[in-house]
PDB file of N, H, CA, C and O in Angstrom:
ATOM      1  N   ASP A   1     -22.578   0.129   5.255  1.00  0.00           N
ATOM      2  CA  ASP A   1     -22.644  -0.311   3.878  1.00  0.00           C
ATOM      3  C   ASP A   1     -23.401  -1.626   3.743  1.00  0.00           C
ATOM      4  O   ASP A   1     -23.456  -2.192   2.652  1.00  0.00           O
ATOM      5  N   LEU A   2     -23.981  -2.120   4.824  1.00  0.00           N
ATOM      6  H   LEU A   2     -23.936  -1.660   5.711  1.00  0.00           H
ATOM      7  CA  LEU A   2     -24.775  -3.357   4.819  1.00  0.00           C
ATOM      8  C   LEU A   2     -23.993  -4.558   4.324  1.00  0.00           C
ATOM      9  O   LEU A   2     -24.574  -5.483   3.755  1.00  0.00           O
ATOM     10  N   GLY A   3     -22.675  -4.558   4.532  1.00  0.00           N
ATOM     11  H   GLY A   3     -22.204  -3.807   4.994  1.00  0.00           H
ATOM     12  CA  GLY A   3     -21.843  -5.694   4.157  1.00  0.00           C
ATOM     13  C   GLY A   3     -21.440  -5.732   2.703  1.00  0.00           C
ATOM     14  O   GLY A   3     -20.892  -6.734   2.243  1.00  0.00           O
ATOM     15  N   GLY A   4     -21.699  -4.664   1.965  1.00  0.00           N
ATOM     16  H   GLY A   4     -22.144  -3.850   2.339  1.00  0.00           H
ATOM     17  CA  GLY A   4     -21.391  -4.648   0.539  1.00  0.00           C
ATOM     18  C   GLY A   4     -19.936  -4.404   0.208  1.00  0.00           C
ATOM     19  O   GLY A   4     -19.516  -4.619  -0.929  1.00  0.00           O
ATOM     20  N   ASN A   5     -19.161  -3.959   1.179  1.00  0.00           N
ATOM     21  H   ASN A   5     -19.502  -3.785   2.103  1.00  0.00           H
ATOM     22  CA  ASN A   5     -17.753  -3.676   0.944  1.00  0.00           C
ATOM     23  C   ASN A   5     -16.895  -4.566   1.816  1.00  0.00           C
ATOM     24  O   ASN A   5     -17.306  -4.984   2.899  1.00  0.00           O
ATOM     25  N   GLN A   6     -15.711  -4.847   1.338  1.00  0.00           N
ATOM     26  H   GLN A   6     -15.377  -4.507   0.459  1.00  0.00           H
ATOM     27  CA  GLN A   6     -14.774  -5.661   2.094  1.00  0.00           C
ATOM     28  C   GLN A   6     -13.514  -4.848   2.339  1.00  0.00           C
ATOM     29  O   GLN A   6     -12.977  -4.236   1.415  1.00  0.00           O
ATOM     30  N   ILE A   7     -13.044  -4.840   3.566  1.00  0.00           N
ATOM     31  H   ILE A   7     -13.480  -5.337   4.317  1.00  0.00           H
ATOM     32  CA  ILE A   7     -11.830  -4.122   3.911  1.00  0.00           C
ATOM     33  C   ILE A   7     -10.643  -5.049   3.697  1.00  0.00           C
ATOM     34  O   ILE A   7     -10.646  -6.202   4.127  1.00  0.00           O
ATOM     35  N   CYS A   8      -9.642  -4.527   3.030  1.00  0.00           N
ATOM     36  H   CYS A   8      -9.639  -3.590   2.680  1.00  0.00           H
ATOM     37  CA  CYS A   8      -8.445  -5.320   2.762  1.00  0.00           C
ATOM     38  C   CYS A   8      -7.726  -5.631   4.065  1.00  0.00           C
ATOM     39  O   CYS A   8      -7.437  -4.729   4.851  1.00  0.00           O
ATOM     40  N   GLY A   9      -7.442  -6.893   4.289  1.00  0.00           N
ATOM     41  H   GLY A   9      -7.677  -7.625   3.651  1.00  0.00           H
ATOM     42  CA  GLY A   9      -6.754  -7.302   5.497  1.00  0.00           C
ATOM     43  C   GLY A   9      -5.252  -7.255   5.352  1.00  0.00           C
ATOM     44  O   GLY A   9      -4.528  -7.663   6.261  1.00  0.00           O
ATOM     45  N   CYS A  10      -4.771  -6.766   4.226  1.00  0.00           N
ATOM     46  H   CYS A  10      -5.358  -6.434   3.488  1.00  0.00           H
ATOM     47  CA  CYS A  10      -3.335  -6.759   3.982  1.00  0.00           C
ATOM     48  C   CYS A  10      -2.945  -5.463   3.258  1.00  0.00           C
ATOM     49  O   CYS A  10      -2.639  -5.488   2.066  1.00  0.00           O
ATOM     50  N   PRO A  11      -2.956  -4.337   3.973  1.00  0.00           N
ATOM     51  CA  PRO A  11      -2.750  -3.055   3.305  1.00  0.00           C
ATOM     52  C   PRO A  11      -1.367  -2.871   2.692  1.00  0.00           C
ATOM     53  O   PRO A  11      -1.215  -2.014   1.821  1.00  0.00           O
ATOM     54  N   GLY A  12      -0.367  -3.619   3.094  1.00  0.00           N
ATOM     55  H   GLY A  12      -0.491  -4.314   3.802  1.00  0.00           H
ATOM     56  CA  GLY A  12       0.965  -3.489   2.521  1.00  0.00           C
ATOM     57  C   GLY A  12       1.146  -4.224   1.212  1.00  0.00           C
ATOM     58  O   GLY A  12       2.200  -4.116   0.585  1.00  0.00           O
ATOM     59  N   ASP A  13       0.133  -4.975   0.782  1.00  0.00           N
ATOM     60  H   ASP A  13      -0.723  -5.063   1.291  1.00  0.00           H
ATOM     61  CA  ASP A  13       0.222  -5.756  -0.457  1.00  0.00           C
ATOM     62  C   ASP A  13      -0.093  -4.859  -1.651  1.00  0.00           C
ATOM     63  O   ASP A  13      -1.197  -4.903  -2.194  1.00  0.00           O
ATOM     64  N   ILE A  14       0.864  -4.061  -2.049  1.00  0.00           N
ATOM     65  H   ILE A  14       1.760  -4.026  -1.608  1.00  0.00           H
ATOM     66  CA  ILE A  14       0.669  -3.080  -3.115  1.00  0.00           C
ATOM     67  C   ILE A  14       0.416  -3.733  -4.466  1.00  0.00           C
ATOM     68  O   ILE A  14      -0.363  -3.210  -5.262  1.00  0.00           O
ATOM     69  N   ASN A  15       1.055  -4.860  -4.741  1.00  0.00           N
ATOM     70  H   ASN A  15       1.688  -5.286  -4.095  1.00  0.00           H
ATOM     71  CA  ASN A  15       0.902  -5.495  -6.058  1.00  0.00           C
ATOM     72  C   ASN A  15      -0.142  -6.606  -6.065  1.00  0.00           C
ATOM     73  O   ASN A  15      -0.274  -7.320  -7.058  1.00  0.00           O
ATOM     74  N   PHE A  16      -0.877  -6.760  -4.982  1.00  0.00           N
ATOM     75  H   PHE A  16      -0.769  -6.179  -4.174  1.00  0.00           H
ATOM     76  CA  PHE A  16      -2.019  -7.683  -4.880  1.00  0.00           C
ATOM     77  C   PHE A  16      -1.680  -9.134  -5.215  1.00  0.00           C
ATOM     78  O   PHE A  16      -2.434  -9.804  -5.921  1.00  0.00           O
ATOM     79  N   ASP A  17      -0.535  -9.623  -4.705  1.00  0.00           N
ATOM     80  H   ASP A  17       0.077  -9.079  -4.131  1.00  0.00           H
ATOM     81  CA  ASP A  17      -0.175 -11.024  -4.927  1.00  0.00           C
ATOM     82  C   ASP A  17      -0.329 -11.871  -3.663  1.00  0.00           C
ATOM     83  O   ASP A  17       0.223 -12.968  -3.574  1.00  0.00           O
ATOM     84  N   ALA A  18      -1.078 -11.359  -2.693  1.00  0.00           N
ATOM     85  H   ALA A  18      -1.527 -10.468  -2.766  1.00  0.00           H
ATOM     86  CA  ALA A  18      -1.404 -12.053  -1.441  1.00  0.00           C
ATOM     87  C   ALA A  18      -0.211 -12.221  -0.503  1.00  0.00           C
ATOM     88  O   ALA A  18      -0.225 -13.080   0.379  1.00  0.00           O
ATOM     89  N   GLN A  19       0.814 -11.403  -0.695  1.00  0.00           N
ATOM     90  H   GLN A  19       0.826 -10.705  -1.411  1.00  0.00           H
ATOM     91  CA  GLN A  19       1.918 -11.377   0.254  1.00  0.00           C
ATOM     92  C   GLN A  19       2.605 -10.014   0.207  1.00  0.00           C
ATOM     93  O   GLN A  19       2.641  -9.353  -0.831  1.00  0.00           O
ATOM     94  N   VAL A  20       3.142  -9.617   1.339  1.00  0.00           N
ATOM     95  H   VAL A  20       3.113 -10.154   2.182  1.00  0.00           H
ATOM     96  CA  VAL A  20       3.900  -8.378   1.423  1.00  0.00           C
ATOM     97  C   VAL A  20       5.362  -8.782   1.460  1.00  0.00           C
ATOM     98  O   VAL A  20       5.820  -9.455   2.383  1.00  0.00           O
ATOM     99  N   ASP A  21       6.085  -8.352   0.430  1.00  0.00           N
ATOM    100  H   ASP A  21       5.714  -7.805  -0.320  1.00  0.00           H
ATOM    101  CA  ASP A  21       7.466  -8.801   0.294  1.00  0.00           C
ATOM    102  C   ASP A  21       8.304  -7.752  -0.420  1.00  0.00           C
ATOM    103  O   ASP A  21       7.905  -6.592  -0.526  1.00  0.00           O
ATOM    104  N   GLY A  22       9.449  -8.162  -0.902  1.00  0.00           N
ATOM    105  H   GLY A  22       9.773  -9.104  -0.816  1.00  0.00           H
ATOM    106  CA  GLY A  22      10.377  -7.267  -1.571  1.00  0.00           C
ATOM    107  C   GLY A  22       9.801  -6.581  -2.794  1.00  0.00           C
ATOM    108  O   GLY A  22      10.191  -5.460  -3.118  1.00  0.00           O
ATOM    109  N   GLN A  23       8.877  -7.240  -3.477  1.00  0.00           N
ATOM    110  H   GLN A  23       8.560  -8.151  -3.214  1.00  0.00           H
ATOM    111  CA  GLN A  23       8.266  -6.613  -4.650  1.00  0.00           C
ATOM    112  C   GLN A  23       7.442  -5.398  -4.246  1.00  0.00           C
ATOM    113  O   GLN A  23       7.480  -4.363  -4.911  1.00  0.00           O
ATOM    114  N   ASP A  24       6.697  -5.530  -3.149  1.00  0.00           N
ATOM    115  H   ASP A  24       6.666  -6.370  -2.608  1.00  0.00           H
ATOM    116  CA  ASP A  24       5.910  -4.396  -2.662  1.00  0.00           C
ATOM    117  C   ASP A  24       6.832  -3.274  -2.178  1.00  0.00           C
ATOM    118  O   ASP A  24       6.563  -2.095  -2.409  1.00  0.00           O
ATOM    119  N   LEU A  25       7.903  -3.647  -1.515  1.00  0.00           N
ATOM    120  H   LEU A  25       8.122  -4.605  -1.327  1.00  0.00           H
ATOM    121  CA  LEU A  25       8.879  -2.668  -1.048  1.00  0.00           C
ATOM    122  C   LEU A  25       9.498  -1.923  -2.229  1.00  0.00           C
ATOM    123  O   LEU A  25       9.685  -0.708  -2.165  1.00  0.00           O
ATOM    124  N   ALA A  26       9.815  -2.636  -3.298  1.00  0.00           N
ATOM    125  H   ALA A  26       9.664  -3.624  -3.350  1.00  0.00           H
ATOM    126  CA  ALA A  26      10.396  -2.009  -4.488  1.00  0.00           C
ATOM    127  C   ALA A  26       9.419  -1.017  -5.115  1.00  0.00           C
ATOM    128  O   ALA A  26       9.826   0.067  -5.532  1.00  0.00           O
ATOM    129  N   VAL A  27       8.135  -1.373  -5.186  1.00  0.00           N
ATOM    130  H   VAL A  27       7.804  -2.253  -4.847  1.00  0.00           H
ATOM    131  CA  VAL A  27       7.126  -0.459  -5.735  1.00  0.00           C
ATOM    132  C   VAL A  27       7.044   0.791  -4.868  1.00  0.00           C
ATOM    133  O   VAL A  27       6.999   1.911  -5.378  1.00  0.00           O
ATOM    134  N   LEU A  28       7.025   0.590  -3.553  1.00  0.00           N
ATOM    135  H   LEU A  28       7.062  -0.320  -3.139  1.00  0.00           H
ATOM    136  CA  LEU A  28       6.953   1.725  -2.642  1.00  0.00           C
ATOM    137  C   LEU A  28       8.149   2.655  -2.830  1.00  0.00           C
ATOM    138  O   LEU A  28       7.982   3.868  -2.956  1.00  0.00           O
ATOM    139  N   LEU A  29       9.344   2.092  -2.849  1.00  0.00           N
ATOM    140  H   LEU A  29       9.479   1.106  -2.747  1.00  0.00           H
ATOM    141  CA  LEU A  29      10.539   2.917  -2.970  1.00  0.00           C
ATOM    142  C   LEU A  29      10.635   3.630  -4.316  1.00  0.00           C
ATOM    143  O   LEU A  29      11.150   4.746  -4.392  1.00  0.00           O
ATOM    144  N   SER A  30      10.142   2.994  -5.378  1.00  0.00           N
ATOM    145  H   SER A  30       9.724   2.088  -5.317  1.00  0.00           H
ATOM    146  CA  SER A  30      10.194   3.632  -6.695  1.00  0.00           C
ATOM    147  C   SER A  30       9.174   4.761  -6.834  1.00  0.00           C
ATOM    148  O   SER A  30       9.259   5.563  -7.764  1.00  0.00           O
ATOM    149  N   ASN A  31       8.214   4.827  -5.920  1.00  0.00           N
ATOM    150  H   ASN A  31       8.144   4.175  -5.164  1.00  0.00           H
ATOM    151  CA  ASN A  31       7.207   5.890  -5.943  1.00  0.00           C
ATOM    152  C   ASN A  31       7.383   6.865  -4.786  1.00  0.00           C
ATOM    153  O   ASN A  31       6.480   7.652  -4.501  1.00  0.00           O
ATOM    154  N   TRP A  32       8.527   6.824  -4.117  1.00  0.00           N
ATOM    155  H   TRP A  32       9.261   6.184  -4.348  1.00  0.00           H
ATOM    156  CA  TRP A  32       8.798   7.635  -2.923  1.00  0.00           C
ATOM    157  C   TRP A  32       8.643   9.126  -3.219  1.00  0.00           C
ATOM    158  O   TRP A  32       9.139   9.615  -4.233  1.00  0.00           O
ATOM    159  N   GLY A  33       7.970   9.829  -2.351  1.00  0.00           N
ATOM    160  H   GLY A  33       7.567   9.432  -1.527  1.00  0.00           H
ATOM    161  CA  GLY A  33       7.856  11.282  -2.464  1.00  0.00           C
ATOM    162  C   GLY A  33       6.412  11.736  -2.477  1.00  0.00           C
ATOM    163  O   GLY A  33       5.495  10.962  -2.201  1.00  0.00           O
ATOM    164  N   VAL A  34       6.227  13.004  -2.802  1.00  0.00           N
ATOM    165  H   VAL A  34       6.971  13.633  -3.026  1.00  0.00           H
ATOM    166  CA  VAL A  34       4.901  13.623  -2.807  1.00  0.00           C
ATOM    167  C   VAL A  34       4.123  13.160  -4.029  1.00  0.00           C
ATOM    168  O   VAL A  34       4.662  13.098  -5.133  1.00  0.00           O
ATOM    169  N   CYS A  35       2.865  12.841  -3.824  1.00  0.00           N
ATOM    170  H   CYS A  35       2.427  12.892  -2.926  1.00  0.00           H
ATOM    171  CA  CYS A  35       1.973  12.481  -4.931  1.00  0.00           C
ATOM    172  C   CYS A  35       1.454  13.776  -5.552  1.00  0.00           C
ATOM    173  O   CYS A  35       0.798  14.573  -4.882  1.00  0.00           O
ATOM    174  N   THR A  36       1.745  13.976  -6.808  1.00  0.00           N
ATOM    175  H   THR A  36       2.278  13.329  -7.352  1.00  0.00           H
ATOM    176  CA  THR A  36       1.376  15.237  -7.454  1.00  0.00           C
ATOM    177  C   THR A  36       0.214  15.107  -8.420  1.00  0.00           C
ATOM    178  O   THR A  36      -0.219  16.106  -8.996  1.00  0.00           O
ATOM    179  N   SER A  37      -0.301  13.905  -8.612  1.00  0.00           N
ATOM    180  H   SER A  37       0.050  13.094  -8.144  1.00  0.00           H
ATOM    181  CA  SER A  37      -1.364  13.699  -9.580  1.00  0.00           C
ATOM    182  C   SER A  37      -2.736  13.751  -8.913  1.00  0.00           C
ATOM    183  O   SER A  37      -2.885  13.362  -7.754  1.00  0.00           O
ATOM    184  N   ASP A  38      -3.730  14.231  -9.647  1.00  0.00           N
ATOM    185  H   ASP A  38      -3.609  14.546 -10.588  1.00  0.00           H
ATOM    186  CA  ASP A  38      -5.119  14.197  -9.166  1.00  0.00           C
ATOM    187  C   ASP A  38      -5.740  12.821  -9.364  1.00  0.00           C
ATOM    188  O   ASP A  38      -6.814  12.539  -8.833  1.00  0.00           O
ATOM    189  N   ASP A  39      -5.069  11.969 -10.125  1.00  0.00           N
ATOM    190  H   ASP A  39      -4.197  12.198 -10.557  1.00  0.00           H
ATOM    191  CA  ASP A  39      -5.539  10.607 -10.380  1.00  0.00           C
ATOM    192  C   ASP A  39      -5.212   9.746  -9.165  1.00  0.00           C
ATOM    193  O   ASP A  39      -4.035   9.551  -8.859  1.00  0.00           O
ATOM    194  N   PRO A  40      -6.225   9.223  -8.459  1.00  0.00           N
ATOM    195  CA  PRO A  40      -5.960   8.443  -7.247  1.00  0.00           C
ATOM    196  C   PRO A  40      -5.176   7.161  -7.499  1.00  0.00           C
ATOM    197  O   PRO A  40      -4.531   6.654  -6.581  1.00  0.00           O
ATOM    198  N   THR A  41      -5.214   6.624  -8.712  1.00  0.00           N
ATOM    199  H   THR A  41      -5.738   7.036  -9.458  1.00  0.00           H
ATOM    200  CA  THR A  41      -4.466   5.400  -9.001  1.00  0.00           C
ATOM    201  C   THR A  41      -2.998   5.691  -9.299  1.00  0.00           C
ATOM    202  O   THR A  41      -2.186   4.768  -9.359  1.00  0.00           O
ATOM    203  N   ALA A  42      -2.651   6.956  -9.485  1.00  0.00           N
ATOM    204  H   ALA A  42      -3.311   7.706  -9.436  1.00  0.00           H
ATOM    205  CA  ALA A  42      -1.273   7.311  -9.814  1.00  0.00           C
ATOM    206  C   ALA A  42      -0.353   7.177  -8.607  1.00  0.00           C
ATOM    207  O   ALA A  42       0.868   7.130  -8.757  1.00  0.00           O
ATOM    208  N   CYS A  43      -0.924   7.117  -7.429  1.00  0.00           N
ATOM    209  H   CYS A  43      -1.916   7.155  -7.307  1.00  0.00           H
ATOM    210  CA  CYS A  43      -0.102   7.040  -6.230  1.00  0.00           C
ATOM    211  C   CYS A  43      -0.592   5.909  -5.331  1.00  0.00           C
ATOM    212  O   CYS A  43      -0.840   6.108  -4.142  1.00  0.00           O
ATOM    213  N   PHE A  44      -0.725   4.737  -5.907  1.00  0.00           N
ATOM    214  H   PHE A  44      -0.524   4.575  -6.873  1.00  0.00           H
ATOM    215  CA  PHE A  44      -1.251   3.588  -5.160  1.00  0.00           C
ATOM    216  C   PHE A  44      -0.316   3.129  -4.052  1.00  0.00           C
ATOM    217  O   PHE A  44      -0.738   2.383  -3.169  1.00  0.00           O
ATOM    218  N   ALA A  45       0.937   3.553  -4.075  1.00  0.00           N
ATOM    219  H   ALA A  45       1.280   4.160  -4.792  1.00  0.00           H
ATOM    220  CA  ALA A  45       1.870   3.191  -3.012  1.00  0.00           C
ATOM    221  C   ALA A  45       1.675   4.063  -1.770  1.00  0.00           C
ATOM    222  O   ALA A  45       2.304   3.824  -0.739  1.00  0.00           O
ATOM    223  N   ASP A  46       0.813   5.066  -1.864  1.00  0.00           N
ATOM    224  H   ASP A  46       0.302   5.260  -2.702  1.00  0.00           H
ATOM    225  CA  ASP A  46       0.471   5.905  -0.710  1.00  0.00           C
ATOM    226  C   ASP A  46      -0.566   5.148   0.115  1.00  0.00           C
ATOM    227  O   ASP A  46      -1.761   5.435   0.039  1.00  0.00           O
ATOM    228  N   ILE A  47      -0.107   4.197   0.889  1.00  0.00           N
ATOM    229  H   ILE A  47       0.863   3.964   0.950  1.00  0.00           H
ATOM    230  CA  ILE A  47      -0.986   3.267   1.600  1.00  0.00           C
ATOM    231  C   ILE A  47      -1.863   3.978   2.617  1.00  0.00           C
ATOM    232  O   ILE A  47      -3.035   3.633   2.767  1.00  0.00           O
ATOM    233  N   ASN A  48      -1.321   4.962   3.317  1.00  0.00           N
ATOM    234  H   ASN A  48      -0.369   5.243   3.195  1.00  0.00           H
ATOM    235  CA  ASN A  48      -2.101   5.626   4.355  1.00  0.00           C
ATOM    236  C   ASN A  48      -2.893   6.824   3.840  1.00  0.00           C
ATOM    237  O   ASN A  48      -3.611   7.459   4.612  1.00  0.00           O
ATOM    238  N   GLY A  49      -2.777   7.145   2.563  1.00  0.00           N
ATOM    239  H   GLY A  49      -2.193   6.630   1.936  1.00  0.00           H
ATOM    240  CA  GLY A  49      -3.596   8.172   1.945  1.00  0.00           C
ATOM    241  C   GLY A  49      -3.295   9.603   2.365  1.00  0.00           C
ATOM    242  O   GLY A  49      -4.185  10.453   2.326  1.00  0.00           O
ATOM    243  N   ASP A  50      -2.060   9.888   2.767  1.00  0.00           N
ATOM    244  H   ASP A  50      -1.337   9.197   2.799  1.00  0.00           H
ATOM    245  CA  ASP A  50      -1.726  11.235   3.208  1.00  0.00           C
ATOM    246  C   ASP A  50      -1.154  12.122   2.094  1.00  0.00           C
ATOM    247  O   ASP A  50      -0.699  13.235   2.361  1.00  0.00           O
ATOM    248  N   GLY A  51      -1.175  11.635   0.857  1.00  0.00           N
ATOM    249  H   GLY A  51      -1.545  10.731   0.640  1.00  0.00           H
ATOM    250  CA  GLY A  51      -0.682  12.424  -0.265  1.00  0.00           C
ATOM    251  C   GLY A  51       0.808  12.321  -0.489  1.00  0.00           C
ATOM    252  O   GLY A  51       1.374  13.059  -1.296  1.00  0.00           O
ATOM    253  N   MET A  52       1.448  11.406   0.222  1.00  0.00           N
ATOM    254  H   MET A  52       0.989  10.807   0.877  1.00  0.00           H
ATOM    255  CA  MET A  52       2.889  11.247   0.105  1.00  0.00           C
ATOM    256  C   MET A  52       3.268   9.794   0.342  1.00  0.00           C
ATOM    257  O   MET A  52       2.738   9.153   1.250  1.00  0.00           O
ATOM    258  N   VAL A  53       4.177   9.274  -0.461  1.00  0.00           N
ATOM    259  H   VAL A  53       4.608   9.794  -1.198  1.00  0.00           H
ATOM    260  CA  VAL A  53       4.734   7.942  -0.211  1.00  0.00           C
ATOM    261  C   VAL A  53       5.985   8.162   0.615  1.00  0.00           C
ATOM    262  O   VAL A  53       6.969   8.726   0.138  1.00  0.00           O
ATOM    263  N   GLY A  54       5.936   7.710   1.860  1.00  0.00           N
ATOM    264  H   GLY A  54       5.137   7.252   2.248  1.00  0.00           H
ATOM    265  CA  GLY A  54       7.041   7.989   2.762  1.00  0.00           C
ATOM    266  C   GLY A  54       7.123   7.015   3.920  1.00  0.00           C
ATOM    267  O   GLY A  54       6.673   5.872   3.828  1.00  0.00           O
ATOM    268  N   GLY A  55       7.704   7.486   5.007  1.00  0.00           N
ATOM    269  H   GLY A  55       8.070   8.413   5.082  1.00  0.00           H
ATOM    270  CA  GLY A  55       7.962   6.662   6.182  1.00  0.00           C
ATOM    271  C   GLY A  55       6.761   5.918   6.736  1.00  0.00           C
ATOM    272  O   GLY A  55       6.875   4.728   7.031  1.00  0.00           O
ATOM    273  N   PRO A  56       5.606   6.571   6.891  1.00  0.00           N
ATOM    274  CA  PRO A  56       4.448   5.841   7.406  1.00  0.00           C
ATOM    275  C   PRO A  56       4.037   4.665   6.508  1.00  0.00           C
ATOM    276  O   PRO A  56       3.627   3.614   7.002  1.00  0.00           O
ATOM    277  N   ASP A  57       4.150   4.851   5.196  1.00  0.00           N
ATOM    278  H   ASP A  57       4.483   5.704   4.795  1.00  0.00           H
ATOM    279  CA  ASP A  57       3.822   3.764   4.264  1.00  0.00           C
ATOM    280  C   ASP A  57       4.837   2.630   4.381  1.00  0.00           C
ATOM    281  O   ASP A  57       4.480   1.454   4.322  1.00  0.00           O
ATOM    282  N   LEU A  58       6.091   2.997   4.546  1.00  0.00           N
ATOM    283  H   LEU A  58       6.381   3.953   4.594  1.00  0.00           H
ATOM    284  CA  LEU A  58       7.141   1.995   4.747  1.00  0.00           C
ATOM    285  C   LEU A  58       6.878   1.200   6.026  1.00  0.00           C
ATOM    286  O   LEU A  58       7.076  -0.015   6.054  1.00  0.00           O
ATOM    287  N   THR A  59       6.437   1.874   7.069  1.00  0.00           N
ATOM    288  H   THR A  59       6.276   2.861   7.046  1.00  0.00           H
ATOM    289  CA  THR A  59       6.103   1.196   8.323  1.00  0.00           C
ATOM    290  C   THR A  59       4.979   0.193   8.125  1.00  0.00           C
ATOM    291  O   THR A  59       5.018  -0.902   8.685  1.00  0.00           O
ATOM    292  N   ILE A  60       3.984   0.556   7.339  1.00  0.00           N
ATOM    293  H   ILE A  60       3.953   1.446   6.884  1.00  0.00           H
ATOM    294  CA  ILE A  60       2.872  -0.365   7.054  1.00  0.00           C
ATOM    295  C   ILE A  60       3.385  -1.592   6.318  1.00  0.00           C
ATOM    296  O   ILE A  60       3.001  -2.715   6.642  1.00  0.00           O
ATOM    297  N   ILE A  61       4.249  -1.389   5.331  1.00  0.00           N
ATOM    298  H   ILE A  61       4.561  -0.476   5.067  1.00  0.00           H
ATOM    299  CA  ILE A  61       4.818  -2.522   4.575  1.00  0.00           C
ATOM    300  C   ILE A  61       5.576  -3.455   5.529  1.00  0.00           C
ATOM    301  O   ILE A  61       5.357  -4.666   5.534  1.00  0.00           O
ATOM    302  N   LEU A  62       6.457  -2.877   6.323  1.00  0.00           N
ATOM    303  H   LEU A  62       6.634  -1.893   6.319  1.00  0.00           H
ATOM    304  CA  LEU A  62       7.297  -3.714   7.191  1.00  0.00           C
ATOM    305  C   LEU A  62       6.476  -4.427   8.257  1.00  0.00           C
ATOM    306  O   LEU A  62       6.774  -5.573   8.596  1.00  0.00           O
ATOM    307  N   SER A  63       5.451  -3.776   8.791  1.00  0.00           N
ATOM    308  H   SER A  63       5.209  -2.845   8.515  1.00  0.00           H
ATOM    309  CA  SER A  63       4.643  -4.423   9.832  1.00  0.00           C
ATOM    310  C   SER A  63       3.689  -5.462   9.264  1.00  0.00           C
ATOM    311  O   SER A  63       3.166  -6.294  10.005  1.00  0.00           O
ATOM    312  N   SER A  64       3.457  -5.422   7.959  1.00  0.00           N
ATOM    313  H   SER A  64       3.882  -4.747   7.357  1.00  0.00           H
ATOM    314  CA  SER A  64       2.562  -6.399   7.309  1.00  0.00           C
ATOM    315  C   SER A  64       3.342  -7.499   6.606  1.00  0.00           C
ATOM    316  O   SER A  64       2.740  -8.345   5.945  1.00  0.00           O
ATOM    317  N   TRP A  65       4.652  -7.512   6.729  1.00  0.00           N
ATOM    318  H   TRP A  65       5.142  -6.824   7.266  1.00  0.00           H
ATOM    319  CA  TRP A  65       5.521  -8.395   5.962  1.00  0.00           C
ATOM    320  C   TRP A  65       5.105  -9.862   6.098  1.00  0.00           C
ATOM    321  O   TRP A  65       4.853 -10.347   7.201  1.00  0.00           O
ATOM    322  N   GLY A  66       5.039 -10.544   4.982  1.00  0.00           N
ATOM    323  H   GLY A  66       5.243 -10.150   4.086  1.00  0.00           H
ATOM    324  CA  GLY A  66       4.724 -11.967   4.966  1.00  0.00           C
ATOM    325  C   GLY A  66       3.475 -12.260   4.153  1.00  0.00           C
ATOM    326  O   GLY A  66       2.975 -11.406   3.420  1.00  0.00           O
ATOM    327  N   VAL A  67       2.986 -13.476   4.295  1.00  0.00           N
ATOM    328  H   VAL A  67       3.392 -14.170   4.890  1.00  0.00           H
ATOM    329  CA  VAL A  67       1.804 -13.921   3.561  1.00  0.00           C
ATOM    330  C   VAL A  67       0.566 -13.267   4.158  1.00  0.00           C
ATOM    331  O   VAL A  67       0.420 -13.206   5.379  1.00  0.00           O
ATOM    332  N   CYS A  68      -0.330 -12.777   3.298  1.00  0.00           N
ATOM    333  H   CYS A  68      -0.212 -12.827   2.306  1.00  0.00           H
ATOM    334  CA  CYS A  68      -1.565 -12.152   3.756  1.00  0.00           C
ATOM    335  C   CYS A  68      -2.542 -13.217   4.243  1.00  0.00           C
ATOM    336  O   CYS A  68      -2.743 -14.245   3.597  1.00  0.00           O
ATOM    337  N   VAL A  69      -3.132 -12.947   5.378  1.00  0.00           N
ATOM    338  H   VAL A  69      -2.968 -12.112   5.903  1.00  0.00           H
ATOM    339  CA  VAL A  69      -4.133 -13.852   5.954  1.00  0.00           C
ATOM    340  C   VAL A  69      -5.456 -13.125   5.974  1.00  0.00           C
ATOM    341  O   VAL A  69      -5.595 -12.108   6.654  1.00  0.00           O
ATOM    342  N   ASN A  70      -6.427 -13.627   5.242  1.00  0.00           N
ATOM    343  H   ASN A  70      -6.315 -14.453   4.690  1.00  0.00           H
ATOM    344  CA  ASN A  70      -7.760 -13.000   5.202  1.00  0.00           C
ATOM    345  C   ASN A  70      -8.781 -13.889   5.839  1.00  0.00           C
ATOM    346  O   ASN A  70      -9.958 -13.533   5.899  1.00  0.00           O
TER     347      ASN A  70
END
């Protein structure tokens, strides 16, 4: 991409407040289950993109816990 894109260094930061914390965990848990919408923004808590908000996404949140460092 010739440097035109930036990869997020904090994938567990669902609410984009520069930290992974209880708020992100709450969003994840409130969206738990299979993503049924064709709208990609409807399932933003699906961090790993597998079509489901579940255990792997929870693992990403917990392993990223704390202040995001970019």
